[in-house]
C-alpha positions as CSV (number, residue, x, y, z in Angstrom):
1,M,19.8,12.5,16.5
2,P,19.0,9.6,14.1
3,R,16.6,11.0,11.5
4,F,18.1,8.8,8.7
5,F,16.2,10.5,5.8
6,E,14.9,13.9,4.8
7,H,11.4,12.7,4.0
8,L,9.0,10.9,6.4
9,N,5.7,9.2,5.6
10,I,3.3,9.1,8.6
11,L,0.4,6.6,8.6
12,A,-1.8,8.6,10.9
13,M,-4.6,6.5,12.5
14,P,-6.8,9.0,14.3
15,T,-9.3,6.2,15.2
16,D,-9.5,2.4,15.1
17,A,-13.3,2.7,15.0
18,C,-15.1,1.7,11.8
19,N,-18.6,1.7,10.5
20,M,-18.0,-1.4,8.4
21,N,-17.2,-5.0,9.2
22,C,-15.0,-6.4,6.5
23,A,-14.4,-10.2,6.6
24,Y,-10.6,-9.9,6.6
25,C,-10.0,-6.7,8.7
26,F,-6.8,-7.0,10.8
27,H,-7.8,-4.1,13.1
28,K,-10.9,-5.8,14.6
29,Q,-8.7,-8.7,15.7
30,H,-6.4,-6.6,17.8
31,C,-7.9,-3.2,18.5
32,N,-10.5,-3.1,21.2
33,N,-10.1,0.6,22.0
34,N,-12.0,2.7,19.5
35,G,-10.9,6.0,20.9
36,F,-10.4,9.2,18.8
37,M,-7.2,11.3,18.4
38,S,-7.3,14.4,20.5
39,M,-6.3,17.8,19.3
40,D,-3.4,17.8,21.8
41,T,-2.1,14.6,20.3
42,L,-2.4,15.9,16.7
43,K,-0.6,19.1,17.7
44,Q,2.2,17.1,19.3
45,L,2.6,14.9,16.3
46,V,2.9,17.9,14.0
47,S,5.3,19.7,16.3
48,I,7.8,16.8,16.6
49,T,7.9,16.1,12.8
50,L,7.5,19.1,10.5
51,P,10.5,21.2,11.9
52,F,12.9,18.3,11.3
53,Y,12.1,17.2,7.7
54,K,12.1,18.6,4.2
55,K,9.0,16.7,3.3
56,V,6.3,14.9,5.4
57,K,3.4,13.0,3.9
58,F,0.4,12.3,6.1
59,L,-1.6,9.2,5.1
60,W,-4.8,9.3,7.1
61,H,-5.9,5.8,7.8
62,G,-7.9,3.8,10.4
63,G,-10.3,2.3,11.2
64,E,-12.4,4.7,9.2
65,P,-10.7,8.1,9.3
66,M,-13.8,10.1,8.2
67,L,-15.4,9.1,11.5
68,M,-13.3,12.0,12.9
69,G,-15.4,14.5,11.1
70,L,-14.4,17.2,8.7
71,D,-13.4,19.7,11.4
72,F,-10.6,17.4,12.5
73,Y,-8.9,17.6,9.0
74,R,-9.6,21.4,8.8
75,N,-7.6,21.7,12.0
76,A,-4.9,19.4,10.8
77,L,-4.3,21.6,7.7
78,K,-4.2,24.7,9.9
79,L,-1.5,23.1,12.1
80,Q,0.5,22.2,8.9
81,K,0.8,25.8,7.8
82,G,3.7,28.1,8.5
83,T,6.6,25.7,7.9
84,T,9.2,25.3,5.2
85,C,8.5,21.6,5.2
86,R,6.8,20.3,2.1
87,I,3.6,18.6,3.2
88,E,1.3,16.2,1.4
89,N,-1.9,14.6,2.6
90,A,-3.7,11.4,1.5
91,I,-6.6,9.5,3.0
92,Q,-7.6,5.8,2.8
93,T,-11.4,5.8,3.4
94,N,-14.2,3.4,2.8
95,L,-16.2,6.2,1.2
96,T,-19.5,5.3,2.8
97,L,-19.5,8.6,4.8
98,M,-18.7,10.8,1.8
99,T,-20.7,13.9,1.2
100,P,-20.4,16.6,-1.5
101,E,-18.9,18.9,1.2
102,I,-16.3,16.3,2.2
103,A,-15.5,15.6,-1.4
104,A,-15.0,19.3,-2.2
105,F,-12.7,19.7,0.8
106,L,-10.5,16.8,0.0
107,C,-10.2,17.8,-3.7
108,E,-9.7,21.5,-3.0
109,N,-6.9,20.6,-0.6
110,K,-5.3,18.1,-3.0
111,F,-5.7,15.0,-0.8
112,G,-4.7,11.8,-2.5
113,I,-7.8,9.6,-2.1
114,G,-7.9,5.8,-2.0
115,S,-10.4,3.2,-1.0
116,S,-11.1,-0.5,-1.2
117,Y,-13.5,-2.6,-3.2
118,D,-13.3,-6.4,-3.7
119,G,-14.4,-6.7,-7.2
120,I,-17.5,-8.8,-8.1
121,Y,-17.5,-10.3,-4.7
122,N,-17.5,-7.1,-2.8
123,A,-21.0,-7.6,-1.4
124,N,-19.8,-10.8,0.3
125,L,-16.5,-9.5,1.7
126,R,-17.0,-5.8,2.4
127,G,-20.6,-4.9,1.6
128,N,-22.0,-1.4,1.1
129,D,-21.4,-1.6,-2.7
130,E,-23.7,1.3,-3.6
131,A,-22.4,3.6,-0.9
132,I,-18.8,3.0,-1.8
133,L,-19.3,3.6,-5.5
134,R,-21.5,6.6,-4.8
135,G,-18.8,8.1,-2.5
136,R,-16.3,7.7,-5.3
137,Q,-18.5,9.4,-7.8
138,M,-18.7,12.4,-5.5
139,I,-14.9,12.6,-5.6
140,I,-14.9,12.3,-9.4
141,E,-17.6,15.1,-9.7
142,Q,-15.3,17.4,-7.7
143,G,-12.5,16.8,-10.2
144,G,-10.6,14.3,-8.0
145,K,-9.3,10.8,-8.4
146,C,-9.9,7.7,-6.3
147,S,-8.5,4.3,-7.0
148,F,-9.3,1.0,-5.2
149,I,-7.5,-1.8,-3.5
150,M,-8.9,-5.3,-4.0
151,V,-8.0,-7.8,-1.2
152,V,-7.5,-11.1,-2.9
153,S,-8.3,-14.2,-0.7
154,Q,-9.3,-17.7,-1.4
155,Y,-12.9,-16.5,-1.5
156,N,-12.3,-14.4,-4.6
157,I,-9.1,-15.6,-6.2
158,D,-11.0,-17.1,-9.1
159,S,-12.5,-13.7,-9.9
160,L,-9.4,-11.7,-10.9
161,I,-10.2,-11.4,-14.6
162,D,-14.0,-10.8,-14.1
163,S,-13.2,-8.2,-11.4
164,Y,-10.8,-6.5,-13.7
165,K,-13.6,-6.3,-16.3
166,F,-15.8,-4.8,-13.7
167,F,-13.3,-2.1,-12.8
168,K,-12.6,-1.4,-16.4
169,E,-16.3,-1.0,-17.2
170,K,-16.5,1.6,-14.4
171,H,-13.1,3.3,-15.3
172,I,-11.6,2.6,-11.9
173,N,-7.8,2.1,-11.5
174,F,-7.0,-0.6,-8.9
175,T,-4.4,-2.8,-7.4
176,F,-4.7,-6.0,-5.4
177,N,-3.2,-7.1,-2.2
178,L,-3.0,-10.8,-1.2
179,Y,-4.7,-11.7,2.0
180,I,-2.3,-12.8,4.7
181,D,-3.5,-14.8,7.7
182,S,-2.9,-13.1,11.0
183,K,-0.4,-14.9,13.2
184,D,-3.1,-15.2,15.9
185,F,-6.3,-15.5,13.9
186,E,-6.3,-18.0,11.0
187,N,-9.2,-18.0,8.6
188,S,-9.5,-21.1,6.5
189,T,-12.2,-19.6,4.2
190,L,-9.8,-16.7,3.2
191,K,-6.4,-18.3,3.4
192,L,-4.9,-18.5,-0.1
193,R,-3.7,-21.8,-1.6
194,E,-0.3,-21.1,-3.0
195,D,-0.4,-23.0,-6.3
196,E,-3.8,-21.7,-7.3
197,T,-2.9,-18.2,-6.4
198,I,0.2,-18.3,-8.6
199,R,-1.8,-19.8,-11.5
200,R,-4.6,-17.3,-11.3
201,I,-2.3,-14.2,-11.1
202,K,-0.4,-15.5,-14.1
203,E,-3.6,-16.0,-16.1
204,F,-4.7,-12.5,-15.1
205,F,-1.3,-11.0,-16.2
206,I,-1.5,-12.6,-19.6
207,Y,-5.1,-11.5,-20.1
208,W,-4.2,-7.9,-19.0
209,A,-1.0,-7.7,-21.1
210,H,-2.9,-8.6,-24.3
211,D,-6.1,-6.7,-23.6
212,A,-6.3,-4.2,-26.4
213,N,-9.2,-2.5,-24.7
214,C,-7.4,-1.9,-21.4
215,T,-8.1,1.7,-20.2
216,I,-7.3,1.4,-16.5
217,E,-4.2,1.1,-14.3
218,V,-3.5,-2.2,-12.5
219,S,-0.8,-1.1,-10.1
220,Y,0.2,-4.6,-9.0
221,F,1.6,-5.3,-12.5
222,R,2.9,-1.7,-13.1
223,R,5.1,-1.8,-10.1
224,I,6.7,-5.1,-11.2
225,L,7.2,-3.8,-14.7
226,E,8.6,-0.5,-13.6
227,F,11.3,-2.3,-11.7
228,I,12.1,-4.8,-14.5
229,L,12.3,-2.0,-17.1
230,F,13.5,1.0,-15.2
231,R,14.6,-0.2,-11.7
232,K,12.0,2.1,-10.2
233,K,10.3,1.3,-6.9
234,T,7.4,3.3,-5.4
235,I,5.8,1.2,-2.6
236,C,6.9,0.7,1.0
237,T,6.4,-3.1,0.7
238,Y,9.5,-3.5,-1.5
239,T,11.8,-0.9,0.1
240,S,13.5,-0.6,3.5
241,C,10.6,1.2,5.2
242,L,12.1,1.6,8.7
243,G,13.0,5.2,9.3
244,R,11.0,6.3,6.3
245,W,7.6,5.3,7.5
246,V,5.9,5.3,10.9
247,G,2.4,4.7,12.1
248,V,0.8,6.9,14.8
249,R,-2.3,5.6,16.6
250,H,-5.1,7.7,18.0
251,D,-3.5,7.8,21.5
252,G,-0.1,8.9,20.1
253,E,1.6,5.5,20.1
254,I,4.3,5.3,17.4
255,V,4.4,2.0,15.6
256,P,6.1,0.6,12.5
257,C,3.1,1.1,10.3
258,N,-0.7,0.9,10.2
259,R,-0.6,-2.9,10.5
260,Y,-0.7,-4.7,13.8
261,F,2.6,-5.3,15.6
262,P,2.9,-6.4,19.3
263,T,4.1,-3.9,21.9
264,E,7.7,-5.1,21.8
265,Y,7.9,-3.2,18.5
266,S,6.4,0.0,19.8
267,F,8.6,3.1,19.3
268,G,7.1,5.0,22.3
269,N,4.5,7.8,22.2
270,V,4.5,11.2,20.5
271,F,4.5,12.8,24.0
272,D,7.8,11.1,24.8
273,Y,9.7,13.2,22.3
274,S,10.5,16.7,21.2
275,N,11.8,15.3,17.9
276,I,10.4,12.2,16.3
277,G,14.0,11.2,15.4
278,E,14.4,10.1,19.1
279,A,11.8,7.3,18.4
280,F,14.4,5.8,16.1
281,E,16.6,5.2,19.1
282,S,13.8,3.3,21.0
283,E,14.1,-0.3,22.0
284,G,11.2,-1.2,19.8
285,F,12.7,0.3,16.7
286,V,16.1,-1.3,17.3
287,N,14.3,-4.6,17.9
288,I,12.4,-4.6,14.6
289,L,15.4,-3.1,12.7
290,S,17.8,-5.8,13.9
291,K,15.4,-8.6,13.0
292,A,14.6,-7.1,9.6
293,I,18.4,-6.9,8.8
294,D,18.7,-10.6,9.8
295,R,15.9,-11.5,7.4
296,R,17.3,-9.4,4.5
297,N,20.7,-10.9,5.0
298,K,19.1,-14.3,4.5
299,C,17.3,-13.1,1.4
300,K,20.3,-11.6,-0.4
301,S,21.1,-14.7,-2.5
302,C,17.5,-14.7,-3.9
303,E,17.1,-13.9,-7.6
304,I,14.6,-11.2,-6.9
305,Y,16.2,-9.6,-3.8
306,D,16.9,-6.3,-5.6
307,F,13.1,-6.1,-6.3
308,C,11.6,-6.8,-2.9
309,N,14.5,-6.2,-0.5
310,G,13.3,-9.0,1.7
311,G,9.6,-7.9,1.6
312,C,7.3,-6.5,4.3
313,N,8.1,-6.8,8.0
314,H,4.4,-7.3,8.8
315,V,4.0,-10.1,6.3
316,A,7.2,-11.7,7.6
317,Y,5.9,-11.4,11.2
318,N,2.7,-13.3,10.4
319,E,4.4,-16.0,8.4
320,N,7.9,-17.1,9.6
321,G,8.8,-14.2,11.9
322,I,10.4,-10.9,11.2
323,D,13.9,-12.4,11.1
324,S,12.9,-15.1,8.7
325,N,11.9,-15.5,5.1
326,G,10.4,-18.1,2.7
327,G,6.7,-17.8,3.6
328,A,3.9,-18.4,1.2
329,S,3.7,-14.8,0.1
330,C,7.5,-14.8,-0.6
331,R,7.1,-17.9,-2.8
332,I,4.2,-16.4,-4.7
333,R,6.0,-13.1,-5.2
334,K,9.1,-14.8,-6.5
335,E,7.1,-17.0,-8.9
336,I,5.1,-14.1,-10.3
337,Y,8.0,-11.7,-10.6
338,M,10.1,-14.3,-12.5
339,Y,7.2,-15.2,-14.8
340,I,6.7,-11.5,-15.7
341,E,10.4,-10.9,-16.1
342,D,10.6,-13.8,-18.6
343,F,7.6,-12.4,-20.4
344,V,9.3,-9.0,-20.7
345,D,12.5,-10.6,-21.9
346,N,10.7,-12.4,-24.6
347,A,8.8,-9.3,-25.6
348,I,12.0,-7.3,-26.0
349,A,13.9,-10.1,-27.8
350,S,11.1,-10.9,-30.2
351,Q,10.8,-7.2,-31.3
352,A,7.1,-8.0,-31.8
353,N,4.8,-5.2,-32.8
354,D,3.7,-3.4,-29.6
355,D,0.1,-3.6,-30.9
356,T,0.0,-7.1,-29.6
357,Y,0.0,-5.7,-26.1
358,N,-2.3,-3.4,-24.2
359,K,-1.4,0.3,-24.4
360,K,-0.2,0.5,-20.8
361,F,2.3,-2.3,-21.4
362,S,3.3,-1.3,-24.9
363,T,3.9,2.3,-23.8
364,M,6.3,1.1,-21.0
365,L,8.2,-1.1,-23.6
366,Y,8.4,1.9,-25.9
367,R,9.8,4.1,-23.2
368,A,12.3,1.5,-22.2
369,R,13.5,1.0,-25.7
370,G,13.7,4.7,-26.3
371,K,15.9,5.2,-23.3
372,K,18.3,2.5,-24.6
373,N,19.3,1.9,-21.0
374,D,21.6,-0.8,-19.7
375,I,18.8,-2.7,-18.2
376,I,17.2,-3.3,-21.6
377,F,20.4,-4.2,-23.3
378,K,21.2,-6.7,-20.6
379,R,17.7,-8.3,-21.0
380,T,18.0,-8.5,-24.8
381,A,21.4,-10.1,-24.5
382,K,20.3,-13.0,-22.3
């Protein structure tokens, strides 16, 4: 039975319905069925996963997962009990439906909580500014944490530094994802221009790296720096996700992740299996895996292959196809990574006082120098 790994991450999408209408939402382009996950489907999902893994992480996604109501998640936690499997829960919510009761439940049960907010142009791209920030404040008041994802498109690419200032003023950790046009629905207003995107992210990185008053996390930069300095990776985008991650839709369909893929990449349904490992023998899984391997084989000569491992299957699908590489996001990633790598090399070689950098970056440099690891020595010797 191909299980591949001892840990599994499940992007559980109990509904595609949403109470918002974000400009760039990929769900509304493909999902016309706004059904809700039944208790039978939830029970089946739990029964085919927990007995077969040492650790399972449920990442409740959507649509808007809080449209399911709090009782759905109370029942999910009850179903998760009585197993030797280590279980974690996280939720990605737009926060507009948050109440003190929901906030208390999520924090008491140690849910990881994330949301999205598009910086100073949020009103134009997502809306509900006050409701989102109010929902986050309820989480904070319960002793929890909630960071944001900012979707960067052509509409707001020039706002990176000003949006960073906004998040810093409100003490909100954030990261940013680049908008990728859907293969079937292009949006000229949002589609990024490659050269400008690279220039703006470089400008932002330099501003962030030298911001003595930086008090927040910018995960986009941290992830690149952690790999350069420590060879550490923590995000599915830059690892081989197949077999480690699955998406499960409200009707029980098993898919590669929460992003849209056509039915040729479906892994079947939770009711098809008594062990989710069987899904990794499905025609859909073999189909996407073989194409992903083809793409990664083409990528192996790239200078940053060790960092991105050929990138995300969904991004590749929308750009040049799952078995191909070299799309705009690939070129942007490579340019930014190599720029930051050169910056780190110069910082190490110059032995400059770490006070010239923000505390987040200087702490990472200090840790790396303290470890005296081979990675640092190799960089200094360049």
